[in-house]
N, C-alpha and C positions, 0 to 999 in steps of 0.2 A: 663250604665244599675247600677243603686242602689244596695249597699250589700242585700239588703230584697228579691230584685228580681232575683236577681243573688242565694242568699240561697231557694226563691220557688221553683226557674228553675231547680234547680241541684234538691232538692224534686221530685216534678213531673216527672221529667226525669228517677228517680232510680226507683220508683216506680211502671212505664209504663212496665217499663223491668223487665223480669223475666232469673231467672236458668233455668237452661239441666235439665230434669227426667233421659235423656236415658244412662248413664254413672254411677259407681261407686261410691257415694255419700263419704259410709262409708268408700273406702280405702283414699278419695282424701278433707278427714275432716278439716284439718289442711290446708291445702292449701290457698294463699290467694288469694279473690274475686277482678278482677280488669274488669274495662271498655275499651272496646274491639271495632277495627273497625272490620267492617262486611267484608272488602278486606282483607281477612286470606291468609294462604298457601292451602285453598277449590281453590284456583287458582291457584294452583303449580300440573304440572301434575307429580309431577316427585312426590311431595310430598303425594299426593293424591294415588301416588303405591307403595309406600313406608312412612306410615304413622307411628309417632313417636308410640312403646310400648302401654307407657303411655298412651294415645291420645285415650281414650277407645269414648267418644262423637265421632269423625270423625272413626272412625274401625266401630262402631256400624253403621251408616252414608254409609258406602260408601257396608260394607254387605247389608242392604235393595236394596241399588240402585243397587246392582248387580240381587240380588231375581226377583225386580220388568222389570230388564232390559228382562230377560231370559224369564219373562213372559207373558210381551207384546213386540209389535212392536216395541215399544218404549218407552219416559216417559218425560213431557214437564210439568215444572218444573213453580211455582209463591212465589215470595218471600213475605210474610209481615213480618214489622216489623217499629220499633218504626222511626217514620218518612220519613218511607217508600209511597211514592207514591203508591194510587191507580190507578187499570185498570177496565174504566169500561166497559170494554169489556172482564171479564174476565167470562159471558154466556157464549159468540158467539169463545172462546179458547176453553171452555169444549164441544162446540158442536162440534168443528171440530179435539180436540183431539179423540171423537165418535170415531167420523167420519175413524177415521184412524187407529182406534183399539188404541190411542195411550193414557198410561195415564194418565190423569191429578193428579201432584203431588203439595201442597200447603208447604212451607215449612216455618217455623215458626223460624226465627231469636233472637238471646234476646245479650240484650247489656251487660248484666253482664255473664260471663259462669267466668269458673274456670280456673285457672294457669292451660297452659300445653294443655290444651284443646281446638279443631277445631270448632266453631258450621260451618254448611254452605259445608259441603262435600258432603253429600247426591246428592244437585242439582249442583255443583262441578262437581262431579263425571259423572254424566248425562248429561251434559253439553259439558265434554270434549267427550264422549260415541258417543251421539248424530252427533257430527258434523262431526267425522272420520264414520260414518254409511252413514251420508244424507247433507254432505255437508255445509260448514262454515256458512251460510247465510238462515239455516234448521231452526230457533229459525223467524228470524225477516222476511221469507216468513209467517209462521203461525199468528205472529201478524197482518202484514199486511195485511191479511185476515178475520181474527178479525175484524180490525175496519170499516175495507171496510165492512163487512156483518151488522156493532152493529151504522153503520151511516145510511143505508139502515133501520135497524128495527127502528128504532127512527124518522129516517126523515119522513119513506114510510107508517110503519107500524104502527106507535104512539105506540111505545113499554116504556117503564117509566126507566125511569135514576136515580139512586139515589142521595139524591141530596148533599152527602160526598161524592160520584164521580167528579164529577165536581170542575176544579180549580174555587179557591175562586171566582176572579172576574169575573165565569160563572155562576156562583151561582144565584136561583132563588130571586129577592129583594126585599122586600115588600115597594110600590111606597110613601108612604109616612115617609120620611128617617128620622123622628123626633121620629118615634115612629122604634128604634133600637133595641131592645128588639126581635121584630121578628124575627130577620135576626137574630139570637143568638140561636135561636128554644125555647124563652121564650112567653107566651103570657102574657099580663098585670095584671095583680091580677085583680081575676071577685069579687066585690061585690055580696053577696049571703044574703037573710032575711030567711034561714034556719037553726037551731037549729044547728048548728055545734059544737062538741067542738075545742077546741084548746090549744095547748100546744106548746113554746116556742121549749124542748125539743124532739120532737116526730114530727111527716110528714105526709102529705098527700098532693097528688098532682094524677092528671090523666096528661098522655100524649095522644095527639089525633095524627092520620098521616093523609095527606090527598093530592091529586096528584095536580100540580100548570101545569096549562093547556097551551097549547104554544100562546094561547091568551093573558096569565096571569093570566084568573080566576081558579079559585079553582070549585074542584070537590072531590067526591066516600072520603068524611068525616067519618073515624071512628076512633073509642075509641081504640089503640096504647098497654096501660099498666092504671092501676089501683094502686097504692101505700097510703097503710091505714095503718098506727099504732094508728086506732082511732076505737076499737070498737062497738060504738055508731053510729056512721058516717057508716059504711056496707051498713046500711038498703037507705043511700042517694046519691049511687055511680052511679046508673039510672039518678038522677035527677041531680047530677051533671056536667055528661056527657052532655044532653038535654041543660043544661044550657050552658057547654064552647061551640057545637056546634051552636049552635043560636046568642053566642057573636060571633065567629070566619065567620058565615054568612054574620050576618050584619053588624059588623065595618070590616074586615080584609079579603077582599074579590078580593081583586084590587093589583097583583101582576105584576113586570117585569118577566118576564119570563126567564127559565134557557139556557142554551144555549150551545153546543158543535161543534167546529170547524165551528160556525158563524151559524149553524143553531139552530132557536127555539128547544128544548127538553118539554117534557112530565117531570117531576121530583116531588118526592115521599117528602114531607115535613113535617116537626116533629115540636109537640112542646109541650114544657111542661105548662103545668095550673096549678095556686094557687090558694086558694077562702078563702075571708076573709066575 
């Protein structure tokens, strides 16, 4: 990796991370910021039972966990973070949690936090409590059931899988491998005769979403987002969407379908569309 790529990666990494907001910044403003691993004291039961007095992030998280554990039959957590693997069966986990009257909680872990503050204490405390109450394998049993329900839903009930919930090798791909933009979420630029305003310092594009069916054909094309910094172009919004939809239907209809555990699945895909 050359120096430019390394610098770009570091900037991107820091941009994607965020500082936490559930402790007193005024009292910690002079503390230096450090990059830390997710695997910290949040997996140490002794620390969770007796966190440092100045670790207000962890203390507040444990207090929230205790309140939730008293209110519900239990809690199951899902961790999201920069670099974490997506779980396509999140909805199935939520359904199981609802059946069991267990709270489903999403814990967002940042990769930049203040020194002496511990992230992830909510899930750490919950996991120890739930293992003690329901056994060591409680979480894995829920995950396995969720996976089974998910497979049944996508294979037998034609549920839709989000494009980004699949591993890269399982994501749907456009059949013509010479057009790589489509796999990266961008449609080749569309030339139009509409009298549009253009300025290199302004943006105008739309996002369309559609379903890639199990046989590789597309359906359910819809406008997902419209971004326009040109007041005079606003009146062409519907026309541009119709042009983009027609372009997709005429030129880019044959895809290699997405897969999950070897099964073809219906996948939602989005494309960003620019015009000239």
